[in-house]
C-alpha positions in Angstrom: 14.7 12.0 -11.1 11.1 11.1 -11.9 7.7 10.6 -10.5 8.1 6.9 -11.3 10.8 6.7 -8.7 8.4 8.2 -6.1 5.7 5.7 -7.2 8.0 2.8 -6.6 8.9 4.1 -3.1 5.2 4.3 -2.3 4.4 0.9 -3.8 7.2 -0.6 -1.6 6.4 1.3 1.6 2.6 1.7 1.6 0.6 -0.6 -0.6 -2.8 0.9 0.5 -1.7 4.4 -0.4 -0.2 3.2 -3.6 -3.5 1.5 -4.6 -5.5 4.6 -3.6 -3.2 6.8 -5.8 -3.4 4.5 -8.8 -7.2 4.8 -8.6 -6.8 8.6 -9.1 -6.7 10.4 -12.4 -3.2 10.4 -14.0 -2.8 14.2 -13.5 -3.4 13.7 -9.8 -0.8 10.9 -9.6 1.9 13.3 -10.9 1.3 15.4 -7.8 0.4 12.8 -5.2 3.3 10.3 -5.7 6.1 12.9 -4.9 4.1 14.1 -1.8 3.4 10.6 -0.6 7.0 9.6 -1.1 8.1 12.6 0.9 5.8 11.7 3.7 7.1 8.1 3.7 10.7 9.2 3.9 10.0 11.6 6.7 7.9 9.0 8.6 10.8 6.5 8.2 13.5 8.8 9.4 13.0 8.3 13.2 12.9 4.5 12.8 16.0 3.7 10.8 18.4 4.5 13.7 18.3 4.3 17.5 20.5 7.5 17.7 18.3 10.5 18.3 20.8 12.9 16.8 21.1 10.9 13.6 17.3 10.8 13.3 17.1 14.6 13.9 19.7 15.0 11.1 17.6 12.9 8.7 14.6 15.1 9.5 16.7 18.2 9.0 17.6 17.0 5.5 14.0 17.3 4.5 13.6 20.7 6.2 16.5 21.8 4.0 14.9 20.4 0.9 11.7 22.4 1.7 13.7 25.5 2.5 15.5 25.3 -0.8 12.1 25.4 -2.6 11.0 28.3 -0.4 14.2 30.2 -1.3 13.8 29.5 -5.0 17.0 27.4 -5.2 17.4 24.5 -7.7 16.4 21.2 -6.1 19.1 18.8 -5.1 19.6 15.6 -7.2 17.6 13.2 -5.1 14.9 10.7 -6.2 12.2 12.4 -4.0 13.5 15.9 -3.5 13.6 16.8 -7.2 10.1 15.6 -8.1 8.7 17.1 -4.9 10.1 20.5 -5.7 8.6 20.3 -9.2 5.0 20.0 -7.8 5.2 22.2 -4.7 4.7 25.9 -4.5 6.1 28.1 -1.8 3.0 27.9 0.4 3.0 24.1 0.2 6.7 23.8 1.1 6.1 26.0 4.1 3.2 23.9 5.2 5.1 20.6 4.9 7.7 21.9 7.3 5.1 21.2 10.0 4.8 17.7 8.8 8.6 17.2 9.3 8.4 18.8 12.8 5.6 16.5 13.8 7.8 13.4 13.2 10.1 14.5 16.0 7.7 12.8 18.4 8.5 9.5 16.8 12.2 9.8 17.8 11.6 10.0 21.5 9.7 7.9 24.1 7.7 10.8 25.7 4.0 10.5 25.5 1.9 13.2 23.8 1.5 16.1 26.2 -2.3 16.1 26.1 -5.2 15.5 23.7 -4.6 18.8 21.9 -0.9 17.8 21.2 -2.1 14.4 20.0 -4.5 16.0 17.6 -1.9 18.4 16.3 0.4 15.5 15.6 -2.3 13.8 13.5 -3.1 17.1 11.7 0.5 17.9 10.9 1.6 14.4 9.9 -1.5 13.4 7.8 -4.0 16.2 7.3 -1.6 18.9 6.1 -0.1 16.8 3.2 -3.6 15.7 2.1 -4.9 19.3 2.4 -2.1 20.9 0.4 -2.3 18.2 -2.3 -6.0 18.8 -2.7 -5.3 22.5 -3.0 -2.6 22.0 -5.6 -5.1 19.8 -7.5 -7.9 22.4 -7.5 -9.8 22.2 -4.2 -11.1 25.6 -3.3 -10.1 27.4 -0.1 -13.6 27.1 1.4 -13.1 23.3 1.5 -10.5 23.7 4.3 -12.8 22.7 7.2 -14.0 19.6 5.5 -10.5 18.6 4.4 -9.2 19.0 7.9 -12.1 16.9 9.3 -11.5 14.1 6.9 -7.7 14.4 7.3 -8.0 14.0 11.0 -10.2 10.9 10.6 -7.8 9.3 8.1 -4.8 10.1 10.3 -6.4 8.6 13.4 -7.5 5.5 11.6 -3.9 4.8 10.3 -2.5 5.7 13.8 -4.8 3.2 15.5 -3.7 0.5 13.2 -0.1 1.3 14.1 -0.5 1.3 17.8 0.6 -2.3 18.5 3.9 -1.5 16.6 4.4 1.7 18.5 3.9 0.0 21.8 6.3 -2.8 20.9 8.9 0.0 20.1 8.5 1.4 23.6 6.3 4.4 22.7 3.2 5.6 24.6 0.8 6.2 21.7 -2.4 7.3 23.4 -3.1 10.0 26.0 -5.8 7.7 27.5 -5.8 4.1 26.3 -8.9 2.9 28.1 -11.3 1.1 25.8 -14.2 3.4 26.4 -12.0 6.5 25.6 -10.6 4.9 22.4 -14.1 4.0 21.3 -15.3 7.6 21.8 -12.3 9.0 20.0 -12.9 6.7 17.0 -16.6 7.4 17.0 -16.2 11.2 16.9 -13.5 10.9 14.2 -15.7 8.7 12.1 -18.5 11.2 12.3 -16.1 14.0 11.3 -14.7 12.0 8.4 -18.2 11.1 7.1 -19.2 14.8 7.3 -16.0 15.8 5.5 -16.5 13.3 2.7 -20.1 14.5 2.2 -18.9 18.1 1.9 -16.2 17.3 -0.6 -18.2 14.9 -2.8 -19.0 17.5 -5.4 -15.3 18.3 -6.1 -13.8 17.0 -9.3 -12.2 13.6 -9.3 -8.8 15.2 -9.6 -9.3 17.6 -6.7 -10.7 14.9 -4.4 -8.0 12.3 -5.3 -5.8 13.1 -2.2 -8.8 12.1 0.0 -9.2 8.6 -1.3 -6.9 7.1 1.3 -8.7 8.8 4.2 -12.1 7.7 2.9 -10.8 4.2 2.5 -9.8 4.1 6.2 -13.1 5.3 7.6 -14.4 1.7 8.3 -11.4 1.2 10.6 -12.8 4.0 12.8 -16.2 2.4 12.8 -14.6 -0.9 13.8 -12.5 0.7 16.6 -15.6 2.5 18.0 -17.5 -0.8 18.1 -14.6 -3.0 19.3 -11.9 -0.8 20.9 -10.1 -3.9 22.2 -9.2 -4.6 18.5 -6.8 -1.7 18.6 -4.4 -3.2 21.1 -4.9 -6.7 19.6 -3.8 -5.5 16.2 -7.0 -6.7 14.7 -8.1 -3.5 12.9 -8.4 -3.5 9.1 -10.4 -4.7 6.1 -10.1 -7.8 4.0 -8.7 -7.7 0.5 -12.0 -8.2 -1.2 -13.8 -5.5 0.8 -10.8 -3.1 0.2 -11.0 -3.7 -3.6 -14.8 -3.1 -3.6 -14.6 0.0 -1.5 -11.7 1.4 -3.6 -13.7 1.0 -6.8 -16.6 2.9 -5.2 -14.6 5.6 -3.4 -12.5 6.4 -6.5 -15.8 7.5 -8.1 -17.2 9.6 -5.3 -16.2 10.1 -1.6 -20.0 9.9 -0.8 -19.5 6.2 -0.9 -17.8 6.6 2.4 -21.2 6.4 3.8 -22.0 2.8 3.0 
């Protein structure tokens, strides 16, 4: 079991995250690829079957993987579980249990209970993995507020891109899908993300590597704030040339999130 196997899973399942990780220092990739592969496997679990019980069992598998790390047991022979156990500490494994729990929403067709529940979903599914990866790579505890702000922004951007697919699958992705509400949601998240990127810009390249993906997605929020109709139309995103330019800049400093 190796980090290379995790990298291949990320490359196949999320090309944007793969490119962002490859732009990070080598030492950071050794931590990021197992965590990203874990997140992909957990995110995929509710969608590979229409049977809710089977989906729950798939999520329980990852809870068990995390619990084995918490209990100090040897990791099971699995292409993601073993490399993941090698990079996590007990605190990180405990935190990732919330990421698994968040994905239960994807199994069922109930809407998010309210705005607070929606924000918790984004925090648990996206911000927590980013936050703990940054901590494992040297980000100080006093960076938590900025990490959470940037994590929420990155999570919302990715979620807005996914909305057409969620609706096609019979989900109700937004608490309030009116264009003016979506625009305000994106505007506030964009401001939070920019602030978080500014605060974190002085960290080492290794410590800020987990944030590259979130910073790369900030323009999506700006686009959604300006043209919220693009969310439902599936028209959010950046062209390949602009992505490449932005990645080159962002990999040097998150402050480039401001251009």
